[in-house]
All heavy atoms as a GROMACS GRO file, in nm:
protein
  563
    1MET      N    1   0.085  -0.119   0.000
    1MET     CA    2   0.000   0.000   0.000
    1MET      C    3   0.089   0.124   0.000
    1MET      O    4   0.188   0.129   0.070
    1MET     CB    5  -0.089   0.000   0.124
    1MET     CG    6  -0.186  -0.116   0.130
    1MET     SD    7  -0.287  -0.113   0.280
    1MET     CE    8  -0.378   0.035   0.257
    2GLY      N    9   0.051   0.222  -0.080
    2GLY     CA   10   0.130   0.345  -0.084
    2GLY      C   11   0.274   0.319  -0.123
    2GLY      O   12   0.366   0.359  -0.055
    3THR      N   13   0.292   0.251  -0.233
    3THR     CA   14   0.424   0.203  -0.274
    3THR      C   15   0.520   0.313  -0.315
    3THR      O   16   0.641   0.294  -0.312
    3THR     CB   17   0.407   0.102  -0.390
    3THR    OG1   18   0.317   0.001  -0.348
    3THR    CG2   19   0.538   0.041  -0.430
    4GLY      N   20   0.467   0.429  -0.353
    4GLY     CA   21   0.556   0.534  -0.403
    4GLY      C   22   0.625   0.486  -0.529
    4GLY      O   23   0.562   0.429  -0.618
    5GLY      N   24   0.755   0.501  -0.537
    5GLY     CA   25   0.831   0.455  -0.653
    5GLY      C   26   0.886   0.314  -0.639
    5GLY      O   27   0.949   0.263  -0.730
    6GLY      N   28   0.863   0.252  -0.525
    6GLY     CA   29   0.906   0.114  -0.504
    6GLY      C   30   1.044   0.097  -0.444
    6GLY      O   31   1.089  -0.015  -0.424
    7GLU      N   32   1.111   0.206  -0.410
    7GLU     CA   33   1.248   0.197  -0.359
    7GLU      C   34   1.255   0.116  -0.228
    7GLU      O   35   1.340   0.028  -0.214
    7GLU     CB   36   1.307   0.337  -0.335
    7GLU     CG   37   1.314   0.424  -0.458
    7GLU     CD   38   1.182   0.496  -0.489
    7GLU    OE1   39   1.086   0.486  -0.412
    7GLU    OE2   40   1.179   0.560  -0.596
    8PHE      N   41   1.168   0.149  -0.133
    8PHE     CA   42   1.167   0.076  -0.005
    8PHE      C   43   1.130  -0.070  -0.026
    8PHE      O   44   1.193  -0.160   0.029
    8PHE     CB   45   1.072   0.142   0.094
    8PHE     CG   46   1.062   0.066   0.224
    8PHE    CD1   47   1.165   0.069   0.316
    8PHE    CD2   48   0.949  -0.008   0.253
    8PHE    CE1   49   1.157  -0.001   0.436
    8PHE    CE2   50   0.940  -0.079   0.372
    8PHE     CZ   51   1.044  -0.076   0.463
    9LEU      N   52   1.030  -0.093  -0.106
    9LEU     CA   53   0.986  -0.230  -0.136
    9LEU      C   54   1.102  -0.315  -0.185
    9LEU      O   55   1.124  -0.426  -0.136
    9LEU     CB   56   0.874  -0.228  -0.240
    9LEU     CG   57   0.835  -0.365  -0.293
    9LEU    CD1   58   0.743  -0.435  -0.194
    9LEU    CD2   59   0.774  -0.355  -0.430
   10LEU      N   60   1.177  -0.264  -0.279
   10LEU     CA   61   1.288  -0.341  -0.335
   10LEU      C   62   1.398  -0.366  -0.232
   10LEU      O   63   1.467  -0.467  -0.238
   10LEU     CB   64   1.344  -0.270  -0.459
   10LEU     CG   65   1.249  -0.265  -0.578
   10LEU    CD1   66   1.309  -0.182  -0.690
   10LEU    CD2   67   1.213  -0.404  -0.626
   11SER      N   68   1.411  -0.277  -0.133
   11SER     CA   69   1.514  -0.297  -0.030
   11SER      C   70   1.481  -0.414   0.062
   11SER      O   71   1.569  -0.464   0.132
   11SER     CB   72   1.531  -0.169   0.053
   11SER     OG   73   1.425  -0.152   0.145
   12LEU      N   74   1.357  -0.461   0.062
   12LEU     CA   75   1.316  -0.573   0.147
   12LEU      C   76   1.363  -0.708   0.093
   12LEU      O   77   1.363  -0.807   0.166
   12LEU     CB   78   1.164  -0.574   0.164
   12LEU     CG   79   1.106  -0.450   0.231
   12LEU    CD1   80   0.954  -0.456   0.229
   12LEU    CD2   81   1.158  -0.434   0.372
   13ASN      N   82   1.396  -0.711  -0.035
   13ASN     CA   83   1.443  -0.834  -0.101
   13ASN      C   84   1.345  -0.950  -0.089
   13ASN      O   85   1.385  -1.066  -0.078
   13ASN     CB   86   1.580  -0.875  -0.045
   13ASN     CG   87   1.686  -0.774  -0.078
   13ASN    OD1   88   1.693  -0.726  -0.191
   13ASN    ND2   89   1.765  -0.738   0.020
   14HIS      N   90   1.215  -0.920  -0.091
   14HIS     CA   91   1.112  -1.024  -0.090
   14HIS      C   92   1.105  -1.084  -0.230
   14HIS      O   93   1.124  -1.011  -0.329
   14HIS     CB   94   0.978  -0.964  -0.050
   14HIS     CG   95   0.873  -1.065  -0.021
   14HIS    ND1   96   0.788  -1.114  -0.116
   14HIS    CD2   97   0.843  -1.128   0.094
   14HIS    CE1   98   0.708  -1.203  -0.061
   14HIS    NE2   99   0.739  -1.213   0.067
   15PRO      N  100   1.077  -1.214  -0.242
   15PRO     CA  101   1.068  -1.274  -0.375
   15PRO      C  102   0.966  -1.199  -0.462
   15PRO      O  103   0.850  -1.184  -0.423
   15PRO     CB  104   1.022  -1.417  -0.348
   15PRO     CG  105   1.064  -1.444  -0.207
   15PRO     CD  106   1.054  -1.312  -0.136
   16TYR      N  107   1.010  -1.151  -0.574
   16TYR     CA  108   0.925  -1.068  -0.660
   16TYR      C  109   0.796  -1.139  -0.700
   16TYR      O  110   0.691  -1.076  -0.707
   16TYR     CB  111   1.001  -1.025  -0.785
   16TYR     CG  112   1.122  -0.939  -0.759
   16TYR    CD1  113   1.230  -0.941  -0.846
   16TYR    CD2  114   1.130  -0.856  -0.647
   16TYR    CE1  115   1.341  -0.861  -0.824
   16TYR    CE2  116   1.241  -0.776  -0.624
   16TYR     CZ  117   1.346  -0.780  -0.713
   16TYR     OH  118   1.456  -0.701  -0.690
   17GLU      N  119   0.804  -1.268  -0.729
   17GLU     CA  120   0.685  -1.340  -0.775
   17GLU      C  121   0.581  -1.357  -0.665
   17GLU      O  122   0.468  -1.396  -0.691
   17GLU     CB  123   0.723  -1.477  -0.834
   17GLU     CG  124   0.774  -1.578  -0.733
   17GLU     CD  125   0.921  -1.563  -0.696
   17GLU    OE1  126   0.989  -1.472  -0.747
   17GLU    OE2  127   0.966  -1.644  -0.614
   18LYS      N  128   0.618  -1.325  -0.542
   18LYS     CA  129   0.525  -1.333  -0.428
   18LYS      C  130   0.493  -1.195  -0.373
   18LYS      O  131   0.452  -1.179  -0.259
   18LYS     CB  132   0.584  -1.420  -0.317
   18LYS     CG  133   0.601  -1.564  -0.356
   18LYS     CD  134   0.654  -1.645  -0.241
   18LYS     CE  135   0.664  -1.791  -0.281
   18LYS     NZ  136   0.704  -1.872  -0.168
   19THR      N  137   0.511  -1.092  -0.457
   19THR     CA  138   0.494  -0.955  -0.413
   19THR      C  139   0.390  -0.885  -0.501
   19THR      O  140   0.390  -0.902  -0.623
   19THR     CB  141   0.628  -0.879  -0.421
   19THR    OG1  142   0.724  -0.948  -0.341
   19THR    CG2  143   0.615  -0.737  -0.372
   20ALA      N  144   0.304  -0.808  -0.436
   20ALA     CA  145   0.205  -0.727  -0.507
   20ALA      C  146   0.204  -0.589  -0.442
   20ALA      O  147   0.227  -0.576  -0.322
   20ALA     CB  148   0.067  -0.790  -0.499
   21VAL      N  149   0.179  -0.487  -0.521
   21VAL     CA  150   0.178  -0.350  -0.468
   21VAL      C  151   0.053  -0.277  -0.514
   21VAL      O  152  -0.006  -0.310  -0.617
   21VAL     CB  153   0.303  -0.271  -0.512
   21VAL    CG1  154   0.430  -0.342  -0.468
   21VAL    CG2  155   0.305  -0.245  -0.661
   22THR      N  156   0.016  -0.176  -0.434
   22THR     CA  157  -0.089  -0.084  -0.474
   22THR      C  158  -0.035   0.057  -0.462
   22THR      O  159   0.053   0.086  -0.382
   22THR     CB  160  -0.215  -0.097  -0.386
   22THR    OG1  161  -0.182  -0.067  -0.251
   22THR    CG2  162  -0.275  -0.236  -0.397
   23GLU      N  163  -0.090   0.143  -0.544
   23GLU     CA  164  -0.054   0.284  -0.542
   23GLU      C  165  -0.173   0.360  -0.598
   23GLU      O  166  -0.241   0.311  -0.688
   23GLU     CB  167   0.071   0.309  -0.627
   23GLU     CG  168   0.113   0.451  -0.643
   23GLU     CD  169   0.140   0.524  -0.512
   23GLU    OE1  170   0.218   0.473  -0.428
   23GLU    OE2  171   0.082   0.632  -0.492
   24ALA      N  172  -0.199   0.478  -0.546
   24ALA     CA  173  -0.313   0.558  -0.592
   24ALA      C  174  -0.273   0.668  -0.689
   24ALA      O  175  -0.344   0.694  -0.786
   24ALA     CB  176  -0.385   0.620  -0.472
   25TRP      N  177  -0.160   0.734  -0.664
   25TRP     CA  178  -0.121   0.850  -0.740
   25TRP      C  179  -0.073   0.808  -0.879
   25TRP      O  180   0.023   0.731  -0.893
   25TRP     CB  181  -0.014   0.928  -0.665
   25TRP     CG  182   0.011   1.065  -0.715
   25TRP    CD1  183  -0.081   1.160  -0.745
   25TRP    CD2  184   0.138   1.124  -0.740
   25TRP    NE1  185  -0.020   1.276  -0.788
   25TRP    CE2  186   0.116   1.256  -0.785
   25TRP    CE3  187   0.269   1.078  -0.728
   25TRP    CZ2  188   0.220   1.341  -0.819
   25TRP    CZ3  189   0.371   1.164  -0.761
   25TRP    CH2  190   0.346   1.294  -0.806
   26GLU      N  191  -0.140   0.859  -0.981
   26GLU     CA  192  -0.115   0.815  -1.119
   26GLU      C  193   0.031   0.819  -1.162
   26GLU      O  194   0.080   0.724  -1.223
   26GLU     CB  195  -0.202   0.897  -1.216
   26GLU     CG  196  -0.200   0.843  -1.358
   26GLU     CD  197  -0.257   0.703  -1.370
   26GLU    OE1  198  -0.360   0.674  -1.309
   26GLU    OE2  199  -0.196   0.621  -1.443
   27PRO      N  200   0.108   0.927  -1.134
   27PRO     CA  201   0.250   0.925  -1.174
   27PRO      C  202   0.328   0.809  -1.110
   27PRO      O  203   0.414   0.750  -1.174
   27PRO     CB  204   0.302   1.060  -1.126
   27PRO     CG  205   0.183   1.149  -1.128
   27PRO     CD  206   0.069   1.060  -1.083
   28ASN      N  207   0.296   0.775  -0.984
   28ASN     CA  208   0.364   0.662  -0.920
   28ASN      C  209   0.315   0.528  -0.972
   28ASN      O  210   0.391   0.432  -0.978
   28ASN     CB  211   0.350   0.669  -0.768
   28ASN     CG  212   0.448   0.765  -0.705
   28ASN    OD1  213   0.540   0.813  -0.771
   28ASN    ND2  214   0.428   0.794  -0.579
   29VAL      N  215   0.188   0.521  -1.010
   29VAL     CA  216   0.137   0.397  -1.071
   29VAL      C  217   0.215   0.370  -1.199
   29VAL      O  218   0.262   0.258  -1.223
   29VAL     CB  219  -0.014   0.407  -1.102
   29VAL    CG1  220  -0.062   0.287  -1.182
   29VAL    CG2  221  -0.094   0.420  -0.973
   30LYS      N  222   0.232   0.474  -1.280
   30LYS     CA  223   0.310   0.461  -1.405
   30LYS      C  224   0.453   0.418  -1.375
   30LYS      O  225   0.507   0.327  -1.438
   30LYS     CB  226   0.308   0.593  -1.480
   30LYS     CG  227   0.377   0.591  -1.615
   30LYS     CD  228   0.364   0.728  -1.684
   30LYS     CE  229   0.422   0.729  -1.822
   30LYS     NZ  230   0.566   0.725  -1.826
   31LEU      N  231   0.515   0.482  -1.276
   31LEU     CA  232   0.652   0.449  -1.239
   31LEU      C  233   0.662   0.304  -1.191
   31LEU      O  234   0.753   0.231  -1.232
   31LEU     CB  235   0.701   0.544  -1.130
   31LEU     CG  236   0.842   0.522  -1.077
   31LEU    CD1  237   0.945   0.537  -1.188
   31LEU    CD2  238   0.871   0.619  -0.964
   32CYS      N  239   0.569   0.262  -1.108
   32CYS     CA  240   0.570   0.123  -1.058
   32CYS      C  241   0.554   0.023  -1.172
   32CYS      O  242   0.621  -0.080  -1.175
   32CYS     CB  243   0.458   0.103  -0.956
   32CYS     SG  244   0.491   0.176  -0.795
   33LYS      N  245   0.466   0.055  -1.266
   33LYS     CA  246   0.447  -0.036  -1.379
   33LYS      C  247   0.574  -0.046  -1.463
   33LYS      O  248   0.610  -0.154  -1.509
   33LYS     CB  249   0.328   0.008  -1.464
   33LYS     CG  250   0.196  -0.020  -1.396
   33LYS     CD  251   0.079   0.022  -1.484
   33LYS     CE  252  -0.052  -0.013  -1.415
   33LYS     NZ  253  -0.168   0.025  -1.496
   34GLU      N  254   0.643   0.065  -1.481
   34GLU     CA  255   0.766   0.064  -1.559
   34GLU      C  256   0.880  -0.006  -1.486
   34GLU      O  257   0.961  -0.075  -1.548
   34GLU     CB  258   0.809   0.207  -1.591
   34GLU     CG  259   0.718   0.278  -1.687
   34GLU     CD  260   0.747   0.426  -1.701
   34GLU    OE1  261   0.838   0.478  -1.631
   34GLU    OE2  262   0.678   0.493  -1.780
   35LYS      N  263   0.886   0.009  -1.355
   35LYS     CA  264   0.999  -0.039  -1.276
   35LYS      C  265   0.976  -0.178  -1.215
   35LYS      O  266   1.067  -0.261  -1.211
   35LYS     CB  267   1.024   0.063  -1.164
   35LYS     CG  268   1.145   0.039  -1.080
   35LYS     CD  269   1.159   0.157  -0.983
   35LYS     CE  270   1.282   0.144  -0.898
   35LYS     NZ  271   1.298   0.258  -0.807
   36LEU      N  272   0.853  -0.205  -1.168
   36LEU     CA  273   0.827  -0.327  -1.092
   36LEU      C  274   0.765  -0.440  -1.174
   36LEU      O  275   0.797  -0.557  -1.151
   36LEU     CB  276   0.737  -0.295  -0.972
   36LEU     CG  277   0.791  -0.187  -0.876
   36LEU    CD1  278   0.691  -0.160  -0.765
   36LEU    CD2  279   0.926  -0.225  -0.820
   37LEU      N  280   0.677  -0.406  -1.267
   37LEU     CA  281   0.616  -0.511  -1.350
   37LEU      C  282   0.721  -0.597  -1.421
   37LEU      O  283   0.708  -0.721  -1.421
   37LEU     CB  284   0.520  -0.451  -1.453
   37LEU     CG  285   0.376  -0.432  -1.410
   37LEU    CD1  286   0.295  -0.368  -1.523
   37LEU    CD2  287   0.313  -0.561  -1.365
   38PRO      N  288   0.825  -0.538  -1.482
   38PRO     CA  289   0.925  -0.622  -1.550
   38PRO      C  290   0.997  -0.720  -1.456
   38PRO      O  291   1.051  -0.820  -1.500
   38PRO     CB  292   1.024  -0.521  -1.608
   38PRO     CG  293   0.946  -0.395  -1.622
   38PRO     CD  294   0.851  -0.396  -1.505
   39LEU      N  295   0.995  -0.691  -1.325
   39LEU     CA  296   1.058  -0.780  -1.228
   39LEU      C  297   0.965  -0.894  -1.186
   39LEU      O  298   1.008  -0.985  -1.116
   39LEU     CB  299   1.099  -0.701  -1.102
   39LEU     CG  300   1.200  -0.588  -1.124
   39LEU    CD1  301   1.220  -0.510  -0.996
   39LEU    CD2  302   1.332  -0.645  -1.174
   40GLY      N  303   0.839  -0.887  -1.229
   40GLY     CA  304   0.742  -0.990  -1.192
   40GLY      C  305   0.656  -0.952  -1.073
   40GLY      O  306   0.584  -1.035  -1.019
   41ILE      N  307   0.662  -0.826  -1.030
   41ILE     CA  308   0.582  -0.778  -0.919
   41ILE      C  309   0.447  -0.730  -0.972
   41ILE      O  310   0.440  -0.652  -1.067
   41ILE     CB  311   0.655  -0.664  -0.845
   41ILE    CG1  312   0.784  -0.717  -0.782
   41ILE    CG2  313   0.565  -0.599  -0.741
   41ILE    CD1  314   0.873  -0.612  -0.721
   42CYS      N  315   0.339  -0.776  -0.909
   42CYS     CA  316   0.203  -0.738  -0.947
   42CYS      C  317   0.179  -0.593  -0.903
   42CYS      O  318   0.202  -0.559  -0.787
   42CYS     CB  319   0.103  -0.831  -0.880
   42CYS     SG  320  -0.068  -0.787  -0.908
   43VAL      N  321   0.133  -0.508  -0.995
   43VAL     CA  322   0.107  -0.367  -0.966
   43VAL      C  323  -0.039  -0.338  -0.995
   43VAL      O  324  -0.086  -0.365  -1.106
   43VAL     CB  325   0.196  -0.275  -1.052
   43VAL    CG1  326   0.162  -0.128  -1.029
   43VAL    CG2  327   0.343  -0.301  -1.027
   44ARG      N  328  -0.109  -0.283  -0.896
   44ARG     CA  329  -0.250  -0.246  -0.915
   44ARG      C  330  -0.275  -0.108  -0.856
   44ARG      O  331  -0.224  -0.075  -0.750
   44ARG     CB  332  -0.342  -0.346  -0.848
   44ARG     CG  333  -0.323  -0.486  -0.905
   44ARG     CD  334  -0.450  -0.561  -0.912
   44ARG     NE  335  -0.424  -0.695  -0.963
   44ARG     CZ  336  -0.482  -0.803  -0.917
   44ARG    NH1  337  -0.567  -0.796  -0.817
   44ARG    NH2  338  -0.455  -0.920  -0.970
   45GLN      N  339  -0.356  -0.030  -0.927
   45GLN     CA  340  -0.393   0.101  -0.875
   45GLN      C  341  -0.508   0.083  -0.776
   45GLN      O  342  -0.601   0.006  -0.801
   45GLN     CB  343  -0.435   0.194  -0.988
   45GLN     CG  344  -0.456   0.336  -0.941
   45GLN     CD  345  -0.465   0.434  -1.056
   45GLN    OE1  346  -0.493   0.396  -1.170
   45GLN    NE2  347  -0.440   0.560  -1.029
   46ALA      N  348  -0.499   0.151  -0.662
   46ALA     CA  349  -0.604   0.144  -0.560
   46ALA      C  350  -0.630   0.285  -0.508
   46ALA      O  351  -0.539   0.352  -0.460
   46ALA     CB  352  -0.560   0.054  -0.446
   47HIS      N  353  -0.754   0.328  -0.520
   47HIS     CA  354  -0.789   0.462  -0.474
   47HIS      C  355  -0.843   0.462  -0.332
   47HIS      O  356  -0.839   0.563  -0.265
   47HIS     CB  357  -0.891   0.525  -0.569
   47HIS     CG  358  -0.836   0.548  -0.706
   47HIS    ND1  359  -0.744   0.646  -0.734
   47HIS    CD2  360  -0.857   0.483  -0.823
   47HIS    CE1  361  -0.713   0.643  -0.862
   47HIS    NE2  362  -0.779   0.545  -0.918
   48GLU      N  363  -0.894   0.350  -0.286
   48GLU     CA  364  -0.952   0.339  -0.152
   48GLU      C  365  -0.872   0.237  -0.071
   48GLU      O  366  -0.861   0.121  -0.110
   48GLU     CB  367  -1.098   0.294  -0.160
   48GLU     CG  368  -1.187   0.387  -0.240
   48GLU     CD  369  -1.201   0.523  -0.176
   48GLU    OE1  370  -1.196   0.532  -0.051
   48GLU    OE2  371  -1.216   0.623  -0.250
   49ASP      N  372  -0.817   0.281   0.042
   49ASP     CA  373  -0.734   0.192   0.124
   49ASP      C  374  -0.813   0.076   0.183
   49ASP      O  375  -0.756  -0.028   0.214
   49ASP     CB  376  -0.668   0.271   0.237
   49ASP     CG  377  -0.565   0.369   0.184
   49ASP    OD1  378  -0.503   0.339   0.080
   49ASP    OD2  379  -0.547   0.474   0.248
   50ASN      N  380  -0.942   0.091   0.198
   50ASN     CA  381  -1.022  -0.018   0.254
   50ASN      C  382  -1.089  -0.102   0.147
   50ASN      O  383  -1.168  -0.191   0.178
   50ASN     CB  384  -1.126   0.037   0.352
   50ASN     CG  385  -1.221   0.134   0.287
   50ASN    OD1  386  -1.192   0.189   0.181
   50ASN    ND2  387  -1.334   0.157   0.350
   51GLU      N  388  -1.055  -0.078   0.021
   51GLU     CA  389  -1.107  -0.157  -0.090
   51GLU      C  390  -0.992  -0.192  -0.185
   51GLU      O  391  -0.980  -0.138  -0.294
   51GLU     CB  392  -1.216  -0.080  -0.164
   51GLU     CG  393  -1.339  -0.054  -0.080
   51GLU     CD  394  -1.446   0.023  -0.154
   51GLU    OE1  395  -1.448   0.018  -0.280
   51GLU    OE2  396  -1.527   0.088  -0.088
   52LEU      N  397  -0.907  -0.282  -0.143
   52LEU     CA  398  -0.792  -0.320  -0.225
   52LEU      C  399  -0.837  -0.409  -0.340
   52LEU      O  400  -0.927  -0.491  -0.324
   52LEU     CB  401  -0.688  -0.391  -0.139
   52LEU     CG  402  -0.628  -0.307  -0.027
   52LEU    CD1  403  -0.528  -0.389   0.053
   52LEU    CD2  404  -0.564  -0.180  -0.079
   53PRO      N  405  -0.774  -0.397  -0.456
   53PRO     CA  406  -0.815  -0.471  -0.576
   53PRO      C  407  -0.762  -0.615  -0.579
   53PRO      O  408  -0.700  -0.659  -0.676
   53PRO     CB  409  -0.757  -0.386  -0.689
   53PRO     CG  410  -0.634  -0.327  -0.629
   53PRO     CD  411  -0.668  -0.301  -0.485
   54PHE      N  412  -0.786  -0.688  -0.470
   54PHE     CA  413  -0.744  -0.828  -0.458
   54PHE      C  414  -0.855  -0.904  -0.386
   54PHE      O  415  -0.933  -0.846  -0.311
   54PHE     CB  416  -0.615  -0.840  -0.376
   54PHE     CG  417  -0.497  -0.769  -0.438
   54PHE    CD1  418  -0.462  -0.641  -0.397
   54PHE    CD2  419  -0.422  -0.831  -0.536
   54PHE    CE1  420  -0.354  -0.575  -0.454
   54PHE    CE2  421  -0.314  -0.766  -0.593
   54PHE     CZ  422  -0.280  -0.637  -0.551
   55GLU      N  423  -0.859  -1.034  -0.406
   55GLU     CA  424  -0.956  -1.117  -0.335
   55GLU      C  425  -0.922  -1.121  -0.186
   55GLU      O  426  -0.804  -1.109  -0.148
   55GLU     CB  427  -0.957  -1.259  -0.392
   55GLU     CG  428  -1.013  -1.265  -0.533
   55GLU     CD  429  -1.028  -1.408  -0.581
   55GLU    OE1  430  -1.055  -1.497  -0.498
   55GLU    OE2  431  -1.012  -1.429  -0.702
   56ASP      N  432  -1.023  -1.140  -0.102
   56ASP     CA  433  -1.001  -1.155   0.041
   56ASP      C  434  -0.906  -1.272   0.068
   56ASP      O  435  -0.905  -1.370  -0.008
   56ASP     CB  436  -1.132  -1.179   0.114
   56ASP     CG  437  -1.221  -1.055   0.117
   56ASP    OD1  438  -1.172  -0.946   0.085
   56ASP    OD2  439  -1.340  -1.070   0.151
   57ASN      N  440  -0.831  -1.261   0.174
   57ASN     CA  441  -0.738  -1.367   0.218
   57ASN      C  442  -0.629  -1.398   0.116
   57ASN      O  443  -0.585  -1.512   0.106
   57ASN     CB  444  -0.815  -1.494   0.256
   57ASN     CG  445  -0.914  -1.467   0.366
   57ASN    OD1  446  -0.880  -1.408   0.468
   57ASN    ND2  447  -1.039  -1.508   0.348
   58SER      N  448  -0.588  -1.298   0.041
   58SER     CA  449  -0.484  -1.317  -0.060
   58SER      C  450  -0.342  -1.304  -0.006
   58SER      O  451  -0.248  -1.346  -0.070
   58SER     CB  452  -0.501  -1.214  -0.173
   58SER     OG  453  -0.622  -1.234  -0.242
   59PHE      N  454  -0.328  -1.244   0.112
   59PHE     CA  455  -0.195  -1.210   0.162
   59PHE      C  456  -0.172  -1.257   0.304
   59PHE      O  457  -0.264  -1.260   0.386
   59PHE     CB  458  -0.172  -1.058   0.156
   59PHE     CG  459  -0.187  -1.002   0.019
   59PHE    CD1  460  -0.303  -0.939  -0.021
   59PHE    CD2  461  -0.084  -1.015  -0.072
   59PHE    CE1  462  -0.316  -0.889  -0.149
   59PHE    CE2  463  -0.096  -0.966  -0.201
   59PHE     CZ  464  -0.213  -0.902  -0.239
   60ASP      N  465  -0.047  -1.289   0.334
   60ASP     CA  466  -0.006  -1.320   0.471
   60ASP      C  467   0.032  -1.192   0.544
   60ASP      O  468   0.023  -1.185   0.667
   60ASP     CB  469   0.114  -1.415   0.471
   60ASP     CG  470   0.078  -1.552   0.419
   60ASP    OD1  471  -0.034  -1.598   0.443
   60ASP    OD2  472   0.163  -1.613   0.352
   61MET      N  473   0.080  -1.092   0.471
   61MET     CA  474   0.127  -0.969   0.532
   61MET      C  475   0.103  -0.851   0.437
   61MET      O  476   0.119  -0.865   0.316
   61MET     CB  477   0.278  -0.978   0.561
   61MET     CG  478   0.334  -0.855   0.626
   61MET     SD  479   0.515  -0.851   0.644
   61MET     CE  480   0.565  -1.019   0.654
   62ILE      N  481   0.065  -0.738   0.495
   62ILE     CA  482   0.050  -0.615   0.418
   62ILE      C  483   0.135  -0.509   0.486
   62ILE      O  484   0.127  -0.491   0.607
   62ILE     CB  485  -0.097  -0.569   0.411
   62ILE    CG1  486  -0.181  -0.673   0.336
   62ILE    CG2  487  -0.106  -0.431   0.344
   62ILE    CD1  488  -0.329  -0.642   0.334
   63ILE      N  489   0.216  -0.440   0.408
   63ILE     CA  490   0.300  -0.331   0.460
   63ILE      C  491   0.250  -0.202   0.398
   63ILE      O  492   0.229  -0.193   0.277
   63ILE     CB  493   0.448  -0.353   0.423
   63ILE    CG1  494   0.500  -0.480   0.489
   63ILE    CG2  495   0.531  -0.232   0.464
   63ILE    CD1  496   0.639  -0.518   0.444
   64ASN      N  497   0.232  -0.102   0.482
   64ASN     CA  498   0.189   0.028   0.435
   64ASN      C  499   0.305   0.125   0.453
   64ASN      O  500   0.338   0.164   0.564
   64ASN     CB  501   0.067   0.075   0.515
   64ASN     CG  502   0.011   0.203   0.460
   64ASN    OD1  503   0.080   0.278   0.391
   64ASN    ND2  504  -0.113   0.229   0.490
   65ARG      N  505   0.368   0.162   0.346
   65ARG     CA  506   0.488   0.246   0.350
   65ARG      C  507   0.459   0.392   0.378
   65ARG      O  508   0.534   0.459   0.444
   65ARG     CB  509   0.563   0.231   0.216
   65ARG     CG  510   0.681   0.323   0.200
   65ARG     CD  511   0.795   0.285   0.291
   65ARG     NE  512   0.912   0.364   0.254
   65ARG     CZ  513   0.994   0.420   0.341
   65ARG    NH1  514   0.973   0.407   0.468
   65ARG    NH2  515   1.096   0.487   0.299
   66HIS      N  516   0.350   0.442   0.325
   66HIS     CA  517   0.326   0.586   0.334
   66HIS      C  518   0.214   0.619   0.433
   66HIS      O  519   0.241   0.660   0.544
   66HIS     CB  520   0.300   0.646   0.198
   66HIS     CG  521   0.419   0.644   0.109
   66HIS    ND1  522   0.524   0.733   0.123
   66HIS    CD2  523   0.456   0.560   0.010
   66HIS    CE1  524   0.618   0.705   0.035
   66HIS    NE2  525   0.578   0.601  -0.034
   67SER      N  526   0.091   0.605   0.396
   67SER     CA  527  -0.016   0.642   0.488
   67SER      C  528  -0.146   0.573   0.452
   67SER      O  529  -0.167   0.529   0.340
   67SER     CB  530  -0.038   0.793   0.485
   67SER     OG  531  -0.084   0.832   0.359
   68VAL      N  532  -0.228   0.561   0.552
   68VAL     CA  533  -0.364   0.510   0.534
   68VAL      C  534  -0.448   0.570   0.646
   68VAL      O  535  -0.402   0.589   0.758
   68VAL     CB  536  -0.370   0.355   0.535
   68VAL    CG1  537  -0.329   0.302   0.670
   68VAL    CG2  538  -0.507   0.306   0.498
   69GLU      N  539  -0.568   0.604   0.612
   69GLU     CA  540  -0.659   0.656   0.714
   69GLU      C  541  -0.794   0.591   0.694
   69GLU      O  542  -0.863   0.618   0.597
   69GLU     CB  543  -0.672   0.808   0.701
   69GLU     CG  544  -0.754   0.867   0.811
   69GLU     CD  545  -0.757   1.018   0.806
   69GLU    OE1  546  -0.655   1.079   0.770
   69GLU    OE2  547  -0.863   1.074   0.838
   70LEU      N  548  -0.826   0.501   0.783
   70LEU     CA  549  -0.956   0.434   0.779
   70LEU      C  550  -1.039   0.481   0.897
   70LEU      O  551  -0.999   0.466   1.012
   70LEU     CB  552  -0.938   0.282   0.785
   70LEU     CG  553  -0.855   0.221   0.674
   70LEU    CD1  554  -0.837   0.073   0.696
   70LEU    CD2  555  -0.919   0.246   0.539
   71ILE      N  556  -1.151   0.542   0.867
   71ILE     CA  557  -1.236   0.594   0.974
   71ILE      C  558  -1.366   0.517   0.975
   71ILE      O  559  -1.422   0.483   0.880
   71ILE     CB  560  -1.263   0.745   0.954
   71ILE    CG1  561  -1.129   0.818   0.960
   71ILE    CG2  562  -1.359   0.797   1.057
   71ILE    CD1  563  -1.140   0.966   0.926
   0.00000   0.00000   0.00000
């Protein structure tokens, strides 16, 4: 969530084929698609933090790098 340009994500060295990211801001979505998709990382745009574009129970862990506000 809130992947930005993916710099922090890549520093985690998680297996790319088991990694998925979301980003809302269009310029960063474009950057993620250019930088992360070729590595095998799933990239999806998400505008609502409480409505991620994945099926329920898809992940063991979710990391939020930037911000989320659920009220």
